A tleap script that builds the chain and sets N, CA, C and O, in Angstrom:
source leaprc.protein.ff14SB
mol = sequence {
  NMET SER GLU GLN GLN THR ALA LEU ARG LEU
  GLN ALA PRO LEU LYS ARG VAL ARG GLY LEU
  GLY SER ALA HIE SER GLY VAL HIE HIE TRP
  TRP VAL GLN ARG LEU THR SER ILE ALA LEU
  LEU PRO LEU THR ILE TRP PHE ALA LEU SER
  ALA ALA SER LEU ALA GLY ALA PRO TYR GLU
  ARG VAL VAL THR TRP ILE GLY ARG PRO PHE
  ASN ALA VAL LEU LEU LEU LEU ILE ILE GLY
  ILE GLY PHE GLN HIE THR ALA ALA GLY LEU
  GLN VAL VAL ILE GLU ASP TYR VAL ARG PRO
  GLU SER ARG ARG GLN ILE ALA VAL TRP THR
  VAL LYS ALA LEU CYS THR VAL LEU ALA LEU
  TYR ALA ALA LEU ALA VAL LEU ARG ILE ALA
  CVAL
}
set mol.1.N position { 0.744 -1.188 0.010 }
set mol.1.CA position { -0.066 0.070 0.114 }
set mol.1.C position { 0.985 1.249 0.014 }
set mol.1.O position { 1.976 1.324 0.740 }
set mol.2.N position { 0.669 2.111 -0.918 }
set mol.2.CA position { 1.344 3.443 -1.030 }
set mol.2.C position { 1.183 4.236 0.221 }
set mol.2.O position { 0.424 3.867 1.118 }
set mol.3.N position { 1.937 5.390 0.287 }
set mol.3.CA position { 1.971 6.379 1.529 }
set mol.3.C position { 0.634 7.185 1.254 }
set mol.3.O position { -0.076 7.436 2.227 }
set mol.4.N position { 0.300 7.546 0.172 }
set mol.4.CA position { -1.022 8.339 -0.185 }
set mol.4.C position { -2.250 7.538 0.198 }
set mol.4.O position { -3.234 8.050 0.731 }
set mol.5.N position { -2.130 6.167 -0.121 }
set mol.5.CA position { -3.382 5.374 0.142 }
set mol.5.C position { -3.498 5.210 1.620 }
set mol.5.O position { -4.583 5.333 2.189 }
set mol.6.N position { -2.253 4.900 2.322 }
set mol.6.CA position { -2.319 4.864 3.860 }
set mol.6.C position { -2.915 6.252 4.411 }
set mol.6.O position { -3.843 6.239 5.219 }
set mol.7.N position { -2.400 7.335 3.989 }
set mol.7.CA position { -2.882 8.677 4.515 }
set mol.7.C position { -4.343 8.837 4.211 }
set mol.7.O position { -5.049 9.437 5.021 }
set mol.8.N position { -4.848 8.346 3.108 }
set mol.8.CA position { -6.209 8.537 2.857 }
set mol.8.C position { -7.001 7.621 3.699 }
set mol.8.O position { -8.131 8.003 4.003 }
set mol.9.N position { -6.566 6.392 4.156 }
set mol.9.CA position { -7.316 5.528 4.955 }
set mol.9.C position { -7.362 6.098 6.280 }
set mol.9.O position { -8.312 5.785 6.998 }
set mol.10.N position { -6.404 6.956 6.747 }
set mol.10.CA position { -6.413 7.479 8.203 }
set mol.10.C position { -7.182 8.634 8.282 }
set mol.10.O position { -7.428 9.089 9.399 }
set mol.11.N position { -7.671 9.271 7.126 }
set mol.11.CA position { -8.468 10.467 7.304 }
set mol.11.C position { -9.938 9.954 7.488 }
set mol.11.O position { -10.310 8.849 7.094 }
set mol.12.N position { -10.750 10.882 8.138 }
set mol.12.CA position { -12.180 10.355 8.246 }
set mol.12.C position { -12.824 10.603 6.969 }
set mol.12.O position { -12.462 11.563 6.289 }
set mol.13.N position { -13.778 9.797 6.569 }
set mol.13.CA position { -14.443 9.876 5.268 }
set mol.13.C position { -14.820 11.173 4.830 }
set mol.13.O position { -14.497 11.533 3.698 }
set mol.14.N position { -15.565 12.039 5.704 }
set mol.14.CA position { -15.832 13.447 5.368 }
set mol.14.C position { -14.771 14.407 4.987 }
set mol.14.O position { -14.855 15.246 4.090 }
set mol.15.N position { -13.630 14.162 5.872 }
set mol.15.CA position { -12.376 14.883 5.564 }
set mol.15.C position { -11.829 14.535 4.130 }
set mol.15.O position { -11.321 15.387 3.401 }
set mol.16.N position { -11.970 13.255 3.799 }
set mol.16.CA position { -11.425 12.951 2.500 }
set mol.16.C position { -12.249 13.503 1.432 }
set mol.16.O position { -11.712 13.957 0.422 }
set mol.17.N position { -13.635 13.496 1.595 }
set mol.17.CA position { -14.358 14.130 0.581 }
set mol.17.C position { -14.113 15.544 0.315 }
set mol.17.O position { -14.066 16.012 -0.823 }
set mol.18.N position { -13.943 16.272 1.486 }
set mol.18.CA position { -13.799 17.677 1.497 }
set mol.18.C position { -12.297 18.075 1.233 }
set mol.18.O position { -12.020 19.251 0.996 }
set mol.19.N position { -11.379 17.148 1.271 }
set mol.19.CA position { -10.003 17.433 1.077 }
set mol.19.C position { -9.475 18.192 2.290 }
set mol.19.O position { -8.649 19.087 2.107 }
set mol.20.N position { -9.875 17.909 3.449 }
set mol.20.CA position { -9.476 18.404 4.664 }
set mol.20.C position { -8.421 17.650 5.584 }
set mol.20.O position { -8.536 17.550 6.805 }
set mol.21.N position { -7.445 17.167 4.876 }
set mol.21.CA position { -6.439 16.399 5.498 }
set mol.21.C position { -5.570 17.441 6.260 }
set mol.21.O position { -5.861 18.636 6.303 }
set mol.22.N position { -4.472 16.885 6.862 }
set mol.22.CA position { -3.488 17.663 7.565 }
set mol.22.C position { -2.996 18.857 6.676 }
set mol.22.O position { -2.674 18.604 5.515 }
set mol.23.N position { -2.919 20.125 7.140 }
set mol.23.CA position { -2.461 21.168 6.451 }
set mol.23.C position { -0.917 21.436 6.722 }
set mol.23.O position { -0.201 22.169 6.038 }
set mol.24.N position { -0.556 20.754 7.776 }
set mol.24.CA position { 0.980 20.811 8.089 }
set mol.24.C position { 1.311 22.301 8.670 }
set mol.24.O position { 2.464 22.728 8.720 }
set mol.25.N position { 0.285 22.970 9.061 }
set mol.25.CA position { 0.527 24.438 9.449 }
set mol.25.C position { 0.784 24.510 10.956 }
set mol.25.O position { 1.297 25.493 11.490 }
set mol.26.N position { 0.394 23.403 11.613 }
set mol.26.CA position { 0.506 23.416 13.126 }
set mol.26.C position { 1.875 23.557 13.551 }
set mol.26.O position { 2.041 24.173 14.604 }
set mol.27.N position { 2.841 23.138 12.980 }
set mol.27.CA position { 4.191 23.050 13.343 }
set mol.27.C position { 4.636 24.577 13.302 }
set mol.27.O position { 5.133 25.154 14.268 }
set mol.28.N position { 4.414 25.113 12.159 }
set mol.28.CA position { 4.849 26.442 12.052 }
set mol.28.C position { 4.200 27.470 13.142 }
set mol.28.O position { 4.868 28.367 13.657 }
set mol.29.N position { 2.950 27.260 13.408 }
set mol.29.CA position { 2.310 28.061 14.420 }
set mol.29.C position { 3.021 27.924 15.720 }
set mol.29.O position { 3.356 28.878 16.422 }
set mol.30.N position { 3.262 26.455 16.035 }
set mol.30.CA position { 3.874 26.234 17.263 }
set mol.30.C position { 5.325 26.923 17.473 }
set mol.30.O position { 5.675 27.449 18.529 }
set mol.31.N position { 5.976 26.851 16.503 }
set mol.31.CA position { 7.297 27.409 16.465 }
set mol.31.C position { 7.231 28.938 16.553 }
set mol.31.O position { 8.108 29.519 17.193 }
set mol.32.N position { 6.206 29.662 15.927 }
set mol.32.CA position { 6.220 31.031 16.078 }
set mol.32.C position { 5.750 31.475 17.506 }
set mol.32.O position { 6.214 32.494 18.018 }
set mol.33.N position { 4.842 30.710 18.123 }
set mol.33.CA position { 4.616 30.852 19.414 }
set mol.33.C position { 5.835 30.695 20.339 }
set mol.33.O position { 6.024 31.547 21.206 }
set mol.34.N position { 6.629 29.707 20.209 }
set mol.34.CA position { 7.718 29.498 21.043 }
set mol.34.C position { 8.867 30.624 20.846 }
set mol.34.O position { 9.498 31.072 21.804 }
set mol.35.N position { 9.065 31.015 19.572 }
set mol.35.CA position { 10.125 32.015 19.187 }
set mol.35.C position { 9.674 33.362 19.662 }
set mol.35.O position { 10.520 34.181 20.020 }
set mol.36.N position { 8.411 33.641 19.688 }
set mol.36.CA position { 7.939 34.926 20.196 }
set mol.36.C position { 8.051 34.966 21.693 }
set mol.36.O position { 8.397 35.992 22.280 }
set mol.37.N position { 7.763 33.868 22.294 }
set mol.37.CA position { 7.841 33.946 23.837 }
set mol.37.C position { 9.201 33.966 24.284 }
set mol.37.O position { 9.480 34.581 25.313 }
set mol.38.N position { 10.168 33.301 23.562 }
set mol.38.CA position { 11.567 33.381 23.934 }
set mol.38.C position { 12.091 34.781 23.722 }
set mol.38.O position { 12.936 35.232 24.496 }
set mol.39.N position { 11.576 35.567 22.597 }
set mol.39.CA position { 12.019 36.899 22.345 }
set mol.39.C position { 11.572 37.879 23.339 }
set mol.39.O position { 12.312 38.795 23.698 }
set mol.40.N position { 10.230 37.695 23.854 }
set mol.40.CA position { 9.695 38.500 24.771 }
set mol.40.C position { 10.201 38.425 26.080 }
set mol.40.O position { 10.035 39.369 26.852 }
set mol.41.N position { 10.834 37.347 26.436 }
set mol.41.CA position { 11.375 37.177 27.962 }
set mol.41.C position { 12.290 38.125 28.193 }
set mol.41.O position { 12.080 38.829 29.181 }
set mol.42.N position { 13.409 38.376 27.448 }
set mol.42.CA position { 14.340 39.485 27.795 }
set mol.42.C position { 13.902 40.928 27.493 }
set mol.42.O position { 14.419 41.900 28.044 }
set mol.43.N position { 12.885 41.009 26.555 }
set mol.43.CA position { 12.394 42.391 26.306 }
set mol.43.C position { 11.413 42.781 27.504 }
set mol.43.O position { 11.369 43.939 27.920 }
set mol.44.N position { 10.662 41.803 28.015 }
set mol.44.CA position { 9.678 42.154 29.144 }
set mol.44.C position { 10.410 42.615 30.440 }
set mol.44.O position { 10.047 43.576 31.119 }
set mol.45.N position { 11.494 41.811 30.707 }
set mol.45.CA position { 12.322 42.103 31.720 }
set mol.45.C position { 12.851 43.560 31.669 }
set mol.45.O position { 12.756 44.337 32.619 }
set mol.46.N position { 13.453 43.882 30.400 }
set mol.46.CA position { 14.098 45.238 30.113 }
set mol.46.C position { 12.966 46.137 30.326 }
set mol.46.O position { 13.153 47.131 31.027 }
set mol.47.N position { 11.819 45.920 29.815 }
set mol.47.CA position { 10.830 46.978 29.939 }
set mol.47.C position { 10.374 47.223 31.389 }
set mol.47.O position { 10.211 48.347 31.862 }
set mol.48.N position { 10.178 46.040 32.067 }
set mol.48.CA position { 9.702 46.146 33.496 }
set mol.48.C position { 10.801 46.903 34.380 }
set mol.48.O position { 10.474 47.731 35.231 }
set mol.49.N position { 12.064 46.572 34.127 }
set mol.49.CA position { 12.997 47.401 34.793 }
set mol.49.C position { 13.162 48.793 34.428 }
set mol.49.O position { 13.450 49.612 35.300 }
set mol.50.N position { 13.004 49.146 33.186 }
set mol.50.CA position { 12.877 50.468 32.713 }
set mol.50.C position { 11.732 51.255 33.302 }
set mol.50.O position { 11.892 52.359 33.821 }
set mol.51.N position { 10.501 50.604 33.195 }
set mol.51.CA position { 9.353 51.256 33.658 }
set mol.51.C position { 9.462 51.537 35.140 }
set mol.51.O position { 9.043 52.592 35.616 }
set mol.52.N position { 10.079 50.501 35.937 }
set mol.52.CA position { 10.355 50.840 37.335 }
set mol.52.C position { 11.221 51.987 37.626 }
set mol.52.O position { 11.061 52.699 38.617 }
set mol.53.N position { 12.226 52.172 36.665 }
set mol.53.CA position { 13.099 53.210 36.999 }
set mol.53.C position { 12.599 54.580 36.594 }
set mol.53.O position { 13.123 55.636 36.948 }
set mol.54.N position { 11.599 54.469 35.865 }
set mol.54.CA position { 10.946 55.739 35.432 }
set mol.54.C position { 9.537 56.121 36.268 }
set mol.54.O position { 8.820 57.089 36.016 }
set mol.55.N position { 9.344 55.245 37.197 }
set mol.55.CA position { 8.128 55.447 38.056 }
set mol.55.C position { 8.190 56.774 38.753 }
set mol.55.O position { 9.123 57.058 39.505 }
set mol.56.N position { 7.293 57.503 38.527 }
set mol.56.CA position { 7.194 58.945 39.234 }
set mol.56.C position { 8.089 59.982 38.524 }
set mol.56.O position { 8.183 61.116 38.994 }
set mol.57.N position { 8.725 59.638 37.445 }
set mol.57.CA position { 9.481 60.610 36.731 }
set mol.57.C position { 8.577 61.560 36.023 }
set mol.57.O position { 7.451 61.257 35.629 }
set mol.58.N position { 9.169 62.788 35.878 }
set mol.58.CA position { 8.363 63.843 35.024 }
set mol.58.C position { 8.133 63.422 33.637 }
set mol.58.O position { 8.943 62.658 33.111 }
set mol.59.N position { 7.092 63.852 32.985 }
set mol.59.CA position { 6.745 63.583 31.509 }
set mol.59.C position { 7.918 63.922 30.634 }
set mol.59.O position { 8.144 63.144 29.707 }
set mol.60.N position { 8.599 64.834 30.770 }
set mol.60.CA position { 9.755 65.336 29.917 }
set mol.60.C position { 10.737 64.093 30.036 }
set mol.60.O position { 11.232 63.613 29.017 }
set mol.61.N position { 10.991 63.620 31.199 }
set mol.61.CA position { 12.096 62.584 31.324 }
set mol.61.C position { 11.795 61.267 30.562 }
set mol.61.O position { 12.640 60.588 29.978 }
set mol.62.N position { 10.466 61.004 30.652 }
set mol.62.CA position { 9.898 59.750 30.098 }
set mol.62.C position { 9.960 59.884 28.509 }
set mol.62.O position { 10.335 58.933 27.823 }
set mol.63.N position { 9.561 61.155 27.930 }
set mol.63.CA position { 9.696 61.316 26.619 }
set mol.63.C position { 11.184 61.365 26.029 }
set mol.63.O position { 11.404 60.980 24.880 }
set mol.64.N position { 12.074 61.796 26.762 }
set mol.64.CA position { 13.474 61.842 26.450 }
set mol.64.C position { 13.975 60.358 26.509 }
set mol.64.O position { 14.750 59.982 25.630 }
set mol.65.N position { 13.627 59.604 27.370 }
set mol.65.CA position { 13.902 58.052 27.497 }
set mol.65.C position { 13.438 57.347 26.196 }
set mol.65.O position { 14.225 56.641 25.565 }
set mol.66.N position { 12.187 57.536 25.805 }
set mol.66.CA position { 11.655 56.965 24.623 }
set mol.66.C position { 12.350 57.437 23.420 }
set mol.66.O position { 12.528 56.635 22.503 }
set mol.67.N position { 12.815 58.799 23.303 }
set mol.67.CA position { 13.354 59.314 22.219 }
set mol.67.C position { 14.716 58.699 22.013 }
set mol.67.O position { 15.151 58.752 20.863 }
set mol.68.N position { 15.455 58.129 22.927 }
set mol.68.CA position { 16.665 57.557 22.623 }
set mol.68.C position { 16.641 56.425 21.556 }
set mol.68.O position { 15.655 55.689 21.580 }
set mol.69.N position { 17.474 56.222 20.746 }
set mol.69.CA position { 17.361 55.270 19.784 }
set mol.69.C position { 17.312 53.751 20.214 }
set mol.69.O position { 16.569 52.939 19.663 }
set mol.70.N position { 18.052 53.485 21.106 }
set mol.70.CA position { 18.103 52.110 21.644 }
set mol.70.C position { 16.834 51.868 22.341 }
set mol.70.O position { 16.212 50.875 21.964 }
set mol.71.N position { 16.331 52.569 23.273 }
set mol.71.CA position { 14.996 52.460 23.700 }
set mol.71.C position { 13.802 52.387 22.805 }
set mol.71.O position { 12.819 51.679 23.020 }
set mol.72.N position { 13.984 53.232 21.717 }
set mol.72.CA position { 12.837 53.298 20.797 }
set mol.72.C position { 12.849 51.982 20.003 }
set mol.72.O position { 11.762 51.496 19.691 }
set mol.73.N position { 13.981 51.370 19.653 }
set mol.73.CA position { 13.933 50.221 18.919 }
set mol.73.C position { 13.642 49.053 19.578 }
set mol.73.O position { 13.235 48.106 18.905 }
set mol.74.N position { 13.799 48.915 21.003 }
set mol.74.CA position { 13.488 47.878 21.761 }
set mol.74.C position { 11.911 48.053 22.090 }
set mol.74.O position { 11.197 47.057 22.205 }
set mol.75.N position { 11.464 49.205 22.219 }
set mol.75.CA position { 10.005 49.421 22.358 }
set mol.75.C position { 9.220 48.953 21.138 }
set mol.75.O position { 8.145 48.364 21.244 }
set mol.76.N position { 9.786 49.234 20.006 }
set mol.76.CA position { 9.171 48.802 18.784 }
set mol.76.C position { 9.277 47.315 18.607 }
set mol.76.O position { 8.402 46.702 17.996 }
set mol.77.N position { 10.416 46.665 19.172 }
set mol.77.CA position { 10.439 45.209 18.950 }
set mol.77.C position { 9.423 44.649 19.927 }
set mol.77.O position { 8.715 43.736 19.503 }
set mol.78.N position { 9.240 45.086 21.239 }
set mol.78.CA position { 8.356 44.548 22.194 }
set mol.78.C position { 6.856 44.643 21.578 }
set mol.78.O position { 6.091 43.681 21.654 }
set mol.79.N position { 6.517 45.775 21.011 }
set mol.79.CA position { 5.182 46.039 20.417 }
set mol.79.C position { 4.939 45.007 19.362 }
set mol.79.O position { 3.943 44.283 19.399 }
set mol.80.N position { 5.803 44.938 18.462 }
set mol.80.CA position { 5.555 43.948 17.200 }
set mol.80.C position { 5.451 42.579 17.638 }
set mol.80.O position { 4.453 41.906 17.378 }
set mol.81.N position { 6.544 42.082 18.364 }
set mol.81.CA position { 6.516 40.699 19.023 }
set mol.81.C position { 5.379 40.431 19.905 }
set mol.81.O position { 4.757 39.370 19.866 }
set mol.82.N position { 5.118 41.364 20.674 }
set mol.82.CA position { 4.074 41.203 21.652 }
set mol.82.C position { 2.707 40.980 21.163 }
set mol.82.O position { 1.918 40.153 21.620 }
set mol.83.N position { 2.474 41.893 20.073 }
set mol.83.CA position { 1.087 41.747 19.432 }
set mol.83.C position { 1.142 40.488 18.577 }
set mol.83.O position { 0.133 39.784 18.610 }
set mol.84.N position { 2.081 40.123 17.875 }
set mol.84.CA position { 2.169 38.844 17.111 }
set mol.84.C position { 1.929 37.631 18.118 }
set mol.84.O position { 1.153 36.739 17.776 }
set mol.85.N position { 2.538 37.580 19.282 }
set mol.85.CA position { 2.294 36.568 20.140 }
set mol.85.C position { 0.910 36.653 20.688 }
set mol.85.O position { 0.270 35.615 20.860 }
set mol.86.N position { 0.433 37.757 20.959 }
set mol.86.CA position { -0.995 37.757 21.386 }
set mol.86.C position { -1.902 37.286 20.405 }
set mol.86.O position { -2.820 36.536 20.738 }
set mol.87.N position { -1.721 37.696 19.063 }
set mol.87.CA position { -2.563 37.168 18.024 }
set mol.87.C position { -2.595 35.673 17.855 }
set mol.87.O position { -3.628 35.015 17.725 }
set mol.88.N position { -1.279 35.162 17.871 }
set mol.88.CA position { -1.082 33.668 17.829 }
set mol.88.C position { -1.852 32.917 18.916 }
set mol.88.O position { -2.555 31.929 18.703 }
set mol.89.N position { -1.640 33.502 20.120 }
set mol.89.CA position { -2.235 32.730 21.255 }
set mol.89.C position { -3.816 32.796 21.079 }
set mol.89.O position { -4.482 31.763 21.153 }
set mol.90.N position { -4.364 33.966 20.859 }
set mol.90.CA position { -5.858 33.984 20.796 }
set mol.90.C position { -6.305 33.191 19.604 }
set mol.90.O position { -7.431 32.693 19.586 }
set mol.91.N position { -5.563 33.072 18.726 }
set mol.91.CA position { -6.092 32.148 17.562 }
set mol.91.C position { -6.180 30.823 17.947 }
set mol.91.O position { -7.107 30.126 17.533 }
set mol.92.N position { -5.255 30.350 18.753 }
set mol.92.CA position { -5.258 28.875 19.238 }
set mol.92.C position { -6.531 28.688 20.081 }
set mol.92.O position { -7.267 27.706 19.991 }
set mol.93.N position { -6.728 29.799 20.965 }
set mol.93.CA position { -8.058 29.675 21.854 }
set mol.93.C position { -9.322 29.609 20.966 }
set mol.93.O position { -10.221 28.793 21.170 }
set mol.94.N position { -9.334 30.512 19.977 }
set mol.94.CA position { -10.473 30.680 19.086 }
set mol.94.C position { -10.543 29.251 18.492 }
set mol.94.O position { -11.580 28.604 18.640 }
set mol.95.N position { -9.538 28.756 17.859 }
set mol.95.CA position { -9.608 27.414 17.088 }
set mol.95.C position { -10.128 26.346 17.969 }
set mol.95.O position { -10.876 25.482 17.509 }
set mol.96.N position { -9.789 26.358 19.152 }
set mol.96.CA position { -10.203 25.314 20.181 }
set mol.96.C position { -11.525 25.371 20.521 }
set mol.96.O position { -12.116 24.296 20.621 }
set mol.97.N position { -12.223 26.568 20.756 }
set mol.97.CA position { -13.444 26.733 21.444 }
set mol.97.C position { -14.510 27.289 20.608 }
set mol.97.O position { -15.650 27.059 21.010 }
set mol.98.N position { -14.381 27.993 19.497 }
set mol.98.CA position { -15.367 28.569 18.664 }
set mol.98.C position { -15.839 27.755 17.661 }
set mol.98.O position { -15.029 27.241 16.889 }
set mol.99.N position { -17.074 27.544 17.541 }
set mol.99.CA position { -17.828 26.766 16.382 }
set mol.99.C position { -18.956 27.629 15.999 }
set mol.99.O position { -19.469 28.348 16.856 }
set mol.100.N position { -19.366 27.622 14.848 }
set mol.100.CA position { -18.947 26.764 13.709 }
set mol.100.C position { -17.659 27.383 13.039 }
set mol.100.O position { -17.032 28.325 13.523 }
set mol.101.N position { -17.344 26.732 11.863 }
set mol.101.CA position { -16.209 27.166 11.031 }
set mol.101.C position { -16.218 28.700 10.806 }
set mol.101.O position { -15.267 29.425 11.100 }
set mol.102.N position { -17.319 29.102 10.287 }
set mol.102.CA position { -17.588 30.444 9.718 }
set mol.102.C position { -17.262 31.487 10.826 }
set mol.102.O position { -16.512 32.447 10.650 }
set mol.103.N position { -17.897 31.198 11.970 }
set mol.103.CA position { -17.675 32.141 13.198 }
set mol.103.C position { -16.156 32.111 13.721 }
set mol.103.O position { -15.557 33.107 14.126 }
set mol.104.N position { -15.639 30.834 13.650 }
set mol.104.CA position { -14.199 30.773 13.937 }
set mol.104.C position { -13.234 31.621 13.219 }
set mol.104.O position { -12.323 32.236 13.772 }
set mol.105.N position { -13.513 31.622 11.803 }
set mol.105.CA position { -12.830 32.218 10.733 }
set mol.105.C position { -13.054 33.794 11.100 }
set mol.105.O position { -12.050 34.492 11.242 }
set mol.106.N position { -14.190 34.297 11.236 }
set mol.106.CA position { -14.434 35.780 11.515 }
set mol.106.C position { -13.769 36.167 12.807 }
set mol.106.O position { -13.281 37.293 12.912 }
set mol.107.N position { -13.723 35.353 13.740 }
set mol.107.CA position { -13.173 35.671 15.022 }
set mol.107.C position { -11.705 35.674 14.906 }
set mol.107.O position { -11.151 36.535 15.589 }
set mol.108.N position { -10.924 34.888 14.180 }
set mol.108.CA position { -9.544 34.899 13.867 }
set mol.108.C position { -9.177 36.105 13.184 }
set mol.108.O position { -8.218 36.777 13.563 }
set mol.109.N position { -9.966 36.454 12.084 }
set mol.109.CA position { -9.671 37.578 11.224 }
set mol.109.C position { -9.871 38.908 12.177 }
set mol.109.O position { -9.097 39.862 12.096 }
set mol.110.N position { -10.803 38.882 12.937 }
set mol.110.CA position { -11.049 40.117 13.701 }
set mol.110.C position { -9.894 40.364 14.715 }
set mol.110.O position { -9.410 41.488 14.851 }
set mol.111.N position { -9.434 39.207 15.471 }
set mol.111.CA position { -8.259 39.331 16.329 }
set mol.111.C position { -7.003 39.787 15.583 }
set mol.111.O position { -6.274 40.673 16.028 }
set mol.112.N position { -6.796 39.196 14.521 }
set mol.112.CA position { -5.602 39.547 13.776 }
set mol.112.C position { -5.721 40.990 13.234 }
set mol.112.O position { -4.684 41.654 13.200 }
set mol.113.N position { -6.738 41.478 12.858 }
set mol.113.CA position { -6.868 42.864 12.375 }
set mol.113.C position { -6.807 43.739 13.559 }
set mol.113.O position { -6.249 44.828 13.429 }
set mol.114.N position { -7.289 43.418 14.652 }
set mol.114.CA position { -7.394 44.349 15.948 }
set mol.114.C position { -5.849 44.348 16.409 }
set mol.114.O position { -5.371 45.428 16.755 }
set mol.115.N position { -5.121 43.302 16.429 }
set mol.115.CA position { -3.801 43.287 16.928 }
set mol.115.C position { -3.002 44.159 15.963 }
set mol.115.O position { -2.207 44.993 16.396 }
set mol.116.N position { -3.204 43.975 14.681 }
set mol.116.CA position { -2.338 44.752 13.721 }
set mol.116.C position { -2.565 46.307 13.839 }
set mol.116.O position { -1.622 47.097 13.802 }
set mol.117.N position { -3.842 46.681 13.979 }
set mol.117.CA position { -4.130 48.104 14.149 }
set mol.117.C position { -3.592 48.605 15.478 }
set mol.117.O position { -3.067 49.718 15.525 }
set mol.118.N position { -3.691 47.871 16.520 }
set mol.118.CA position { -3.205 48.320 17.984 }
set mol.118.C position { -1.648 48.422 17.742 }
set mol.118.O position { -1.059 49.436 18.116 }
set mol.119.N position { -1.009 47.447 17.156 }
set mol.119.CA position { 0.432 47.468 17.058 }
set mol.119.C position { 0.850 48.565 16.259 }
set mol.119.O position { 1.842 49.199 16.619 }
set mol.120.N position { 0.192 48.904 15.153 }
set mol.120.CA position { 0.490 50.029 14.423 }
set mol.120.C position { 0.309 51.396 15.083 }
set mol.120.O position { 1.137 52.276 14.851 }
set mol.121.N position { -0.720 51.618 15.884 }
set mol.121.CA position { -0.984 52.715 16.714 }
set mol.121.C position { 0.171 52.774 17.847 }
set mol.121.O position { 0.660 53.872 18.113 }
set mol.122.N position { 0.503 51.901 18.351 }
set mol.122.CA position { 1.507 51.821 19.418 }
set mol.122.C position { 2.883 52.215 18.790 }
set mol.122.O position { 3.563 53.124 19.265 }
set mol.123.N position { 3.261 51.483 17.692 }
set mol.123.CA position { 4.456 51.974 16.877 }
set mol.123.C position { 4.549 53.358 16.422 }
set mol.123.O position { 5.608 53.985 16.451 }
set mol.124.N position { 3.477 53.820 16.017 }
set mol.124.CA position { 3.284 55.280 15.479 }
set mol.124.C position { 3.586 56.223 16.759 }
set mol.124.O position { 4.329 57.201 16.674 }
set mol.125.N position { 2.969 55.852 17.899 }
set mol.125.CA position { 3.160 56.683 19.130 }
set mol.125.C position { 4.622 56.791 19.413 }
set mol.125.O position { 5.121 57.894 19.636 }
set mol.126.N position { 5.405 55.585 19.415 }
set mol.126.CA position { 6.870 55.601 19.737 }
set mol.126.C position { 7.615 56.316 18.731 }
set mol.126.O position { 8.531 57.052 19.096 }
set mol.127.N position { 7.316 56.181 17.422 }
set mol.127.CA position { 7.875 56.805 16.283 }
set mol.127.C position { 7.706 58.311 16.391 }
set mol.127.O position { 8.633 59.063 16.089 }
set mol.128.N position { 6.577 58.739 16.801 }
set mol.128.CA position { 6.423 60.323 16.687 }
set mol.128.C position { 7.236 60.928 17.875 }
set mol.128.O position { 7.588 62.106 17.827 }
set mol.129.N position { 7.521 60.170 18.886 }
set mol.129.CA position { 8.346 60.785 20.038 }
set mol.129.C position { 9.821 60.564 19.570 }
set mol.129.O position { 10.675 61.437 19.723 }
set mol.130.N position { 10.058 59.445 19.036 }
set mol.130.CA position { 11.453 59.208 18.744 }
set mol.130.C position { 12.097 59.944 17.506 }
set mol.130.O position { 13.312 60.126 17.427 }
set mol.131.N position { 11.303 60.307 16.655 }
set mol.131.CA position { 11.919 60.907 15.251 }
set mol.131.C position { 11.615 62.326 15.499 }
set mol.131.O position { 11.918 63.178 14.664 }
savepdb mol mol.pdb
quit
């Protein structure tokens, strides 16, 4: 028996008719979540320590701090990676718990669009101060 025949036998009959076998996208999604979480670890520690050192500081000092190129780049990284990680995590929750398929797709698209818009707003705020 060939590999293709074996794979077809392992699929449920309805999946076989609809062509809904494994899309092999789960591994990519899993890796993206792991890599973003690893990248967020040092960025979050940096941000928490920085925010603690700026606690109670006047507005001008915070704006000056954000305006430094090193800080601005790290802030842009934490914004981009953080929203990517959020969208990926929420997608998993939606895929696990939202039914039917049409509602699931709308929810995933909405979350991705919302995360993209919020990330762009946050990045624009940092860039307006830094540039």
